[in-house]
Backbone bond lengths (Angstrom), bond angles and torsions (degrees), N, CA, C in turn:
res aa  C-N    CA-C-N  psi(-1)  N-CA   C-N-CA  omega(-1)  CA-C   N-CA-C  phi
1 M - - - 1.458 - - 1.522 109.81 -
2 T 1.329 115.92 149.67 1.461 119.73 -176.39 1.519 111.48 -125.47
3 G 1.305 118.09 58.41 1.465 121.63 175.33 1.505 114.40 65.02
4 K 1.342 115.80 -122.72 1.466 122.07 -174.81 1.528 113.13 -63.09
5 I 1.325 116.98 -33.97 1.462 120.60 -174.67 1.517 110.96 -68.57
6 G 1.298 118.06 -45.25 1.449 120.42 178.59 1.506 112.96 107.78
7 E 1.304 114.11 -161.81 1.458 123.09 -176.32 1.524 109.99 -84.75
8 K 1.315 116.70 143.11 1.454 121.33 176.76 1.526 107.80 -93.75
9 I 1.343 115.68 126.17 1.461 120.14 178.37 1.522 109.34 -129.51
10 D 1.314 115.12 156.69 1.464 121.28 176.00 1.515 108.36 -98.94
11 I 1.327 115.41 135.00 1.467 121.01 176.72 1.524 108.34 -122.84
12 D 1.310 115.90 160.98 1.456 121.79 -179.12 1.518 108.94 -125.12
13 L 1.335 115.91 123.40 1.462 122.08 174.66 1.522 107.75 -126.36
14 M 1.304 115.68 117.87 1.469 121.39 178.16 1.529 111.33 54.46
15 G 1.340 116.42 38.63 1.453 120.51 177.27 1.513 115.35 81.21
16 R 1.319 117.25 0.92 1.475 120.62 178.24 1.517 109.35 -106.44
17 Q 1.306 115.92 137.28 1.457 122.09 -178.48 1.531 110.41 -91.05
18 Y 1.310 114.93 137.84 1.461 122.01 176.52 1.521 107.42 -133.24
19 S 1.303 116.49 144.60 1.454 122.16 177.12 1.522 107.51 -107.11
20 V 1.328 116.52 126.36 1.463 120.69 -179.22 1.528 109.47 -133.51
21 S 1.316 115.26 156.93 1.462 120.80 175.45 1.512 108.57 -101.80
22 V 1.325 115.20 142.53 1.459 120.24 -178.74 1.524 109.49 -148.93
23 K 1.325 115.67 141.01 1.456 120.22 174.67 1.526 107.67 -70.38
24 P 1.319 117.79 144.66 1.471 119.87 -178.71 1.527 113.30 -53.13
25 E 1.322 117.74 -38.08 1.467 120.73 -178.39 1.532 112.93 -72.42
26 D 1.332 117.48 -14.25 1.465 121.48 180.00 1.528 113.11 -104.23
27 K 1.323 117.42 -3.84 1.467 121.64 -173.19 1.529 112.44 -60.30
28 A 1.324 118.05 -46.68 1.471 120.63 -178.09 1.527 110.97 -61.38
29 N 1.338 117.07 -42.58 1.471 120.33 178.79 1.523 111.27 -65.17
30 L 1.321 116.74 -40.63 1.464 120.04 179.15 1.525 110.45 -63.15
31 L 1.320 117.28 -45.03 1.464 120.17 -179.72 1.524 111.39 -63.72
32 A 1.331 117.47 -37.22 1.466 120.89 175.96 1.528 110.06 -65.10
33 A 1.335 116.94 -40.38 1.472 121.24 179.03 1.527 110.19 -65.79
34 V 1.324 117.13 -41.30 1.464 120.91 178.42 1.524 109.80 -59.90
35 K 1.326 116.60 -44.94 1.466 120.34 179.73 1.532 110.72 -61.69
36 M 1.347 116.21 -43.08 1.460 120.26 -179.97 1.531 110.94 -64.02
37 V 1.333 117.34 -46.13 1.466 120.68 -178.53 1.529 110.51 -65.57
38 D 1.333 117.03 -42.94 1.459 120.07 179.61 1.527 110.86 -61.58
39 T 1.320 116.83 -44.91 1.465 121.01 178.69 1.521 111.07 -61.45
40 R 1.336 116.19 -45.84 1.464 120.51 -179.33 1.521 111.01 -64.46
41 M 1.343 117.04 -41.84 1.463 120.18 179.46 1.529 110.59 -62.39
42 R 1.323 116.52 -42.40 1.465 120.09 -179.60 1.536 110.76 -65.23
43 T 1.323 116.09 -40.07 1.463 120.28 178.38 1.526 110.99 -63.47
44 L 1.328 116.76 -46.05 1.464 120.50 179.85 1.528 111.70 -68.46
45 A 1.324 117.16 -33.69 1.467 120.82 179.78 1.531 110.88 -64.55
46 E 1.337 116.11 -33.22 1.463 120.20 178.15 1.526 111.93 -67.98
47 K 1.341 116.25 -27.77 1.464 121.27 -175.93 1.525 112.89 -95.20
48 S 1.329 117.60 -9.40 1.457 120.51 -172.38 1.523 110.45 -136.41
49 S 1.307 115.32 155.75 1.468 119.56 175.02 1.525 110.63 -92.16
50 T 1.322 116.64 -2.07 1.459 121.46 179.87 1.523 109.57 -72.97
51 G 1.302 116.45 141.31 1.454 121.56 177.97 1.517 109.98 -135.45
52 G 1.294 116.24 -178.27 1.454 122.83 174.81 1.511 113.99 55.85
53 E 1.325 114.53 -127.32 1.465 121.02 -176.87 1.528 112.16 -62.70
54 G 1.313 117.54 -38.84 1.468 121.29 179.11 1.519 111.52 -62.64
55 L 1.330 116.39 -42.33 1.458 120.91 178.09 1.524 110.53 -65.41
56 A 1.334 116.66 -41.56 1.472 120.83 177.93 1.525 110.28 -61.55
57 L 1.337 116.81 -41.62 1.461 121.26 178.99 1.528 111.11 -65.52
58 M 1.332 116.87 -45.00 1.465 120.20 178.88 1.538 110.44 -61.30
59 T 1.323 116.48 -39.95 1.462 120.82 179.66 1.523 110.44 -65.75
60 A 1.324 116.70 -44.84 1.465 120.26 178.85 1.526 110.91 -60.46
61 L 1.322 117.21 -43.68 1.460 120.84 179.15 1.524 111.66 -65.74
62 D 1.315 116.97 -38.51 1.462 121.59 179.34 1.534 110.28 -63.89
63 I 1.326 116.23 -45.76 1.472 120.43 179.68 1.524 110.31 -67.67
64 A 1.331 117.72 -41.53 1.471 120.77 179.11 1.527 110.44 -63.44
65 N 1.320 117.33 -41.27 1.467 121.24 178.24 1.529 110.22 -61.35
66 E 1.315 116.67 -43.77 1.464 120.74 178.44 1.533 110.87 -61.86
67 F 1.320 116.61 -41.10 1.466 121.79 179.36 1.528 111.02 -63.54
68 V 1.333 116.72 -49.31 1.464 121.11 -179.63 1.526 110.33 -62.67
69 T 1.318 116.68 -42.30 1.461 121.04 178.80 1.525 110.81 -60.90
70 S 1.324 116.88 -42.27 1.467 119.55 -179.71 1.526 111.33 -67.87
71 Q 1.327 117.06 -32.24 1.463 119.98 177.73 1.522 111.60 -69.84
72 R 1.306 116.58 -26.36 1.456 120.97 -177.33 1.524 112.33 -105.96
73 A 1.312 116.21 19.20 1.463 120.93 -178.43 1.518 110.48 -57.03
74 D 1.312 115.90 141.01 1.463 122.73 179.48 1.529 112.37 57.74
75 G 1.322 116.50 30.15 1.459 120.41 176.51 1.517 114.17 76.89
76 V 1.331 118.29 8.79 1.462 121.81 -179.21 1.525 108.67 -97.19
77 D 1.317 115.90 119.84 1.458 121.83 177.86 1.526 107.30 -96.95
78 L 1.343 116.79 91.60 1.468 121.06 -175.40 1.522 113.90 -56.97
79 P 1.339 119.38 -44.91 1.461 117.62 178.58 1.528 112.82 -59.05
80 E 1.347 116.85 -38.45 1.469 119.90 178.73 1.520 110.63 -65.46
81 Y 1.332 117.16 -42.47 1.465 119.68 177.78 1.522 111.49 -63.82
82 K 1.312 117.44 -38.19 1.467 120.55 177.62 1.526 110.14 -63.57
83 R 1.335 117.17 -41.27 1.471 120.30 178.17 1.526 110.33 -63.56
84 R 1.335 116.64 -43.18 1.472 120.19 179.86 1.523 111.27 -64.25
85 I 1.320 117.26 -43.34 1.461 121.19 179.40 1.522 109.97 -63.04
86 S 1.317 116.95 -41.80 1.458 120.84 178.43 1.524 110.96 -63.00
87 A 1.331 116.91 -43.12 1.467 120.65 179.17 1.529 110.61 -64.03
88 L 1.346 117.00 -43.04 1.466 120.22 177.61 1.524 111.37 -63.14
89 S 1.313 116.14 -40.81 1.461 120.72 178.49 1.529 110.49 -60.66
90 D 1.332 116.38 -43.14 1.471 120.48 177.83 1.523 110.95 -61.43
91 R 1.337 116.12 -42.37 1.469 120.09 -179.69 1.527 111.02 -65.77
92 F 1.337 116.78 -40.21 1.469 119.95 177.42 1.526 110.80 -63.01
93 E 1.324 116.28 -43.62 1.462 120.13 179.52 1.528 110.95 -61.47
94 Q 1.323 117.02 -40.81 1.463 120.63 178.34 1.528 110.58 -64.59
95 A 1.333 115.95 -43.39 1.464 119.92 179.47 1.528 110.73 -64.08
96 L 1.320 117.12 -41.58 1.465 120.50 178.97 1.522 111.24 -65.90
97 A 1.318 116.75 -37.87 1.464 120.25 178.32 1.526 110.69 -62.04
98 K 1.328 117.13 -39.43 1.455 121.26 177.44 1.521 110.98 -65.83
99 Q 1.332 116.64 -39.47 1.463 121.12 179.04 1.527 110.93 -65.99
100 E 1.325 116.91 -39.92 1.462 120.29 -179.35 1.528 111.02 -63.59
101 K 1.313 117.65 -31.53 1.455 121.38 179.26 1.524 111.71 -67.89
102 L 1.333 116.14 -25.19 1.464 119.95 -179.92 1.529 111.31 -72.21
103 F 1.287 118.20 -24.40 1.468 121.64 -177.03 1.460 109.70 -103.33
């Protein structure tokens, strides 16, 4: 292990080996992500003649689309709600700060 960087592990994507560094607490999530990306790449490769960088791009877009869709499930835009909640929280804090000055 090398301090902040973490442990070096070998991963396999579409039969190609890559060496990556990962913190011990993130290793399980990384391995799950590798499995998901490898599976998705193989599925897309069966449907397309695109390979290499094009396949990687299609896979990234497919996963990103799935992520955005899940965030907006049932018409709920979670990132927008988080921004609104954060803005309201800031406004409440400002209002409370003004009230504290009165006492």
